[in-house]
GUKE-488187 format. One record per residue: residue in one letter; x, y, z of N, C-alpha, C in turn. Coordinates in nm, 2 decimals, decimal comma. Example, Ala and Ser with C-alpha at 12.3 -4.5 7.8 and 13.67 -1.06 7.14 Angstrom:
<pts>
type;n.east;n.north;n.up;ca.east;ca.north;ca.up;c.east;c.north;c.up
A;1,32;-0,57;0,78;1,23;-0,45;0,78;1,32;-0,33;0,78
S;1,28;-0,22;0,71;1,37;-0,11;0,71;1,29;0,00;0,79
</pts>
This chain:
<pts>
type;n.east;n.north;n.up;ca.east;ca.north;ca.up;c.east;c.north;c.up
A;0,35;-0,57;0,07;0,24;-0,50;-0,03;0,13;-0,63;-0,04
V;0,02;-0,58;-0,04;-0,09;-0,69;-0,08;-0,05;-0,76;-0,21
V;-0,11;-0,91;-0,21;-0,07;-0,97;-0,36;-0,20;-1,01;-0,43
S;-0,23;-0,98;-0,54;-0,33;-1,01;-0,63;-0,32;-1,14;-0,70
T;-0,42;-1,19;-0,77;-0,41;-1,29;-0,86;-0,44;-1,26;-0,99
Q;-0,36;-1,25;-1,10;-0,38;-1,26;-1,25;-0,49;-1,36;-1,30
S;-0,49;-1,33;-1,42;-0,61;-1,44;-1,46;-0,52;-1,59;-1,51
T;-0,38;-1,56;-1,49;-0,29;-1,69;-1,51;-0,27;-1,76;-1,39
G;-0,30;-1,71;-1,25;-0,30;-1,76;-1,14;-0,19;-1,70;-1,08
M;-0,08;-1,65;-1,12;0,02;-1,57;-1,08;0,01;-1,46;-0,99
P;0,05;-1,44;-0,90;0,04;-1,38;-0,79;0,13;-1,22;-0,82
T;0,05;-1,11;-0,84;0,10;-0,99;-0,87;0,11;-0,85;-0,74
P;0,21;-0,78;-0,73;0,18;-0,69;-0,60;0,09;-0,57;-0,66
M;0,00;-0,55;-0,57;-0,10;-0,42;-0,58;-0,03;-0,30;-0,55
R;-0,09;-0,21;-0,62;-0,03;-0,06;-0,61;-0,03;-0,05;-0,48
T;0,03;0,07;-0,42;0,00;0,12;-0,28;-0,09;0,24;-0,27
K;-0,13;0,24;-0,16;-0,24;0,36;-0,20;-0,16;0,48;-0,15
T;-0,21;0,60;-0,26;-0,14;0,73;-0,22;-0,18;0,79;-0,10
I;-0,11;0,85;-0,01;-0,14;0,91;0,11;-0,12;1,05;0,09
L;-0,22;1,16;0,09;-0,18;1,29;0,08;-0,16;1,34;0,19
S;-0,09;1,43;0,20;-0,02;1,53;0,30;-0,16;1,61;0,34
N;-0,16;1,69;0,47;-0,22;1,80;0,50;-0,22;1,91;0,39
E;-0,14;1,95;0,35;-0,10;2,06;0,27;-0,18;2,04;0,13
Q;-0,12;1,92;0,08;-0,18;1,86;-0,04;-0,34;1,88;-0,05
R;-0,39;1,80;0,04;-0,51;1,83;0,06;-0,60;1,94;0,05
L;-0,56;2,05;0,12;-0,57;2,19;0,15;-0,57;2,26;-0,01
I;-0,47;2,22;-0,05;-0,42;2,29;-0,22;-0,53;2,21;-0,31
L;-0,56;2,10;-0,26;-0,65;2,03;-0,38;-0,79;2,06;-0,32
A;-0,85;2,08;-0,23;-0,96;2,10;-0,16;-1,00;2,27;-0,22
N;-0,90;2,37;-0,20;-0,90;2,52;-0,25;-0,93;2,51;-0,40
S;-0,86;2,42;-0,49;-0,85;2,42;-0,65;-1,00;2,39;-0,66
F;-1,06;2,26;-0,56;-1,20;2,22;-0,60;-1,30;2,31;-0,59
K;-1,30;2,38;-0,49;-1,37;2,51;-0,45;-1,39;2,60;-0,58
N;-1,28;2,64;-0,64;-1,30;2,72;-0,76;-1,31;2,66;-0,89
N;-1,29;2,54;-0,90;-1,33;2,49;-1,06;-1,36;2,29;-1,00
M;-1,44;2,25;-1,01;-1,46;2,12;-1,00;-1,43;2,01;-1,12
F;-1,41;2,12;-1,22;-1,38;2,04;-1,39;-1,25;2,09;-1,44
P;-1,14;2,11;-1,34;-1,01;2,13;-1,41;-0,96;2,11;-1,55
S;-0,91;2,15;-1,63;-0,86;2,10;-1,76;-0,74;2,04;-1,74
S;-0,70;1,93;-1,87;-0,57;1,87;-1,82;-0,43;1,95;-1,79
A;-0,46;2,05;-1,82;-0,36;2,17;-1,85;-0,31;2,20;-1,67
D;-0,45;2,22;-1,63;-0,46;2,26;-1,46;-0,42;2,13;-1,38
R;-0,48;2,01;-1,43;-0,44;1,91;-1,33;-0,28;1,89;-1,36
D;-0,20;1,90;-1,44;-0,09;1,87;-1,50;0,00;1,97;-1,38
N;0,00;2,09;-1,38;0,01;2,18;-1,29;0,03;2,16;-1,18
L;-0,13;2,13;-1,09;-0,12;2,04;-0,98;-0,05;1,95;-0,94
A;-0,04;1,83;-1,05;0,05;1,73;-1,02;0,19;1,78;-1,01
R;0,25;1,89;-1,08;0,36;1,94;-1,06;0,41;1,99;-0,94
Q;0,31;2,07;-0,89;0,32;2,18;-0,78;0,31;2,05;-0,65
L;0,23;1,95;-0,67;0,19;1,86;-0,54;0,30;1,74;-0,57
E;0,39;1,74;-0,64;0,47;1,59;-0,67;0,38;1,48;-0,69
L;0,26;1,50;-0,77;0,20;1,35;-0,78;0,20;1,32;-0,93
K;0,13;1,22;-0,94;0,07;1,19;-1,08;-0,04;1,26;-1,13
P;-0,05;1,34;-1,27;-0,15;1,39;-1,32;-0,29;1,28;-1,32
R;-0,24;1,16;-1,31;-0,39;1,06;-1,30;-0,42;1,06;-1,16
T;-0,35;1,05;-1,06;-0,36;1,07;-0,93;-0,45;1,18;-0,90
I;-0,41;1,32;-0,94;-0,48;1,46;-0,96;-0,66;1,43;-1,00
Q;-0,62;1,34;-1,13;-0,76;1,32;-1,20;-0,87;1,24;-1,13
I;-0,81;1,14;-1,06;-0,92;1,04;-0,94;-0,94;1,14;-0,85
W;-0,85;1,19;-0,81;-0,92;1,29;-0,67;-1,00;1,35;-0,70
F;-1,02;1,42;-0,80;-1,13;1,54;-0,87;-1,25;1,43;-0,88
Q;-1,23;1,32;-0,95;-1,32;1,22;-0,97;-1,41;1,19;-0,86
N;-1,33;1,15;-0,73;-1,39;1,08;-0,63;-1,46;1,24;-0,53
Q;-1,42;1,33;-0,56;-1,45;1,46;-0,49;-1,56;1,53;-0,57
R;-1,59;1,49;-0,71;-1,73;1,53;-0,76;-1,83;1,42;-0,73
Q;-1,79;1,30;-0,70;-1,85;1,18;-0,66;-1,93;1,21;-0,55
K;-1,82;1,26;-0,43;-1,86;1,29;-0,27;-1,98;1,38;-0,30
H;-1,93;1,49;-0,38;-2,02;1,63;-0,38;-2,17;1,57;-0,41
K;-2,16;1,52;-0,52;-2,31;1,49;-0,61;-2,38;1,41;-0,50
S;-2,33;1,31;-0,41;-2,35;1,22;-0,33;-2,44;1,29;-0,20
Y;-2,35;1,41;-0,16;-2,42;1,50;-0,05;-2,52;1,54;-0,08
Y;-2,54;1,59;-0,20;-2,64;1,68;-0,26;-2,76;1,62;-0,25
Q;-2,74;1,50;-0,31;-2,85;1,41;-0,36;-2,90;1,37;-0,23
N;-2,84;1,35;-0,09;-2,86;1,29;0,03;-2,98;1,40;0,09
L;-2,92;1,53;0,05;-2,98;1,65;0,12;-3,12;1,68;0,04
D;-3,14;1,61;-0,11;-3,24;1,63;-0,19;-3,24;1,78;-0,23
F;-3,12;1,80;-0,31;-3,08;1,94;-0,33;-3,06;1,90;-0,52
E;-3,07;2,00;-0,60;-3,05;2,01;-0,73;-2,88;1,95;-0,77
Y;-2,84;1,84;-0,85;-2,72;1,84;-0,88;-2,71;1,83;-1,00
P;-2,61;1,85;-1,08;-2,51;1,95;-1,03;-2,57;2,11;-0,99
P;-2,51;2,20;-0,94;-2,59;2,31;-0,88;-2,59;2,39;-0,98
K;-2,70;2,47;-1,01;-2,74;2,54;-1,10;-2,63;2,66;-1,19
H;-2,54;2,71;-1,03;-2,43;2,79;-1,08;-2,31;2,72;-1,15
A;-2,32;2,58;-1,11;-2,21;2,51;-1,21;-2,25;2,49;-1,37
L;-2,37;2,46;-1,36;-2,44;2,47;-1,49;-2,39;2,59;-1,54
N;-2,45;2,71;-1,52;-2,43;2,82;-1,59;-2,30;2,87;-1,61
L;-2,22;2,81;-1,56;-2,07;2,85;-1,55;-2,02;2,78;-1,68
L;-2,04;2,63;-1,64;-2,01;2,55;-1,77;-2,09;2,59;-1,91
A;-2,18;2,65;-1,89;-2,26;2,70;-2,04;-2,18;2,84;-2,09
D;-2,15;2,93;-1,98;-2,07;3,03;-2,01;-1,95;2,99;-2,08
V;-1,86;2,90;-2,03;-1,74;2,85;-2,10;-1,75;2,78;-2,24
L;-1,85;2,72;-2,26;-1,88;2,65;-2,36;-1,93;2,77;-2,48
M;-2,01;2,88;-2,43;-2,04;2,98;-2,54;-1,91;3,05;-2,58
D;-1,82;3,11;-2,48;-1,70;3,15;-2,51;-1,62;3,06;-2,63
I;-1,60;2,95;-2,59;-1,51;2,85;-2,66;-1,60;2,84;-2,80
E;-1,70;2,84;-2,79;-1,80;2,85;-2,94;-1,77;2,97;-3,03
G;-1,75;3,09;-2,96;-1,74;3,20;-3,03;-1,57;3,23;-3,06
L;-1,51;3,15;-3,03;-1,38;3,17;-3,07;-1,34;3,13;-3,21
D;-1,24;3,18;-3,28;-1,19;3,12;-3,42;-1,09;3,04;-3,39
L;-1,13;2,91;-3,41;-1,01;2,82;-3,42;-0,98;2,76;-3,52
</pts>
């Protein structure tokens, strides 16, 4: 593994990059198509299903949203897409209407 240096000058091993299988990428991509902002419970379920850490799933979704945003900005389209904002507004209105 590659070595990094702490502020103390002592070398520390850097983490290894997580390599996703084609099957894992496909499952994550399909999940992203359905919901760009999965709940923590959804991320936990994906992590268990794919045998990955929930934090890995969270970072993957953050990276995909950024790629998605950059892509649409380069095409001169609105980001986030209106349909995503409408969906988010609907969800928030549903939550506000609940007696919690």
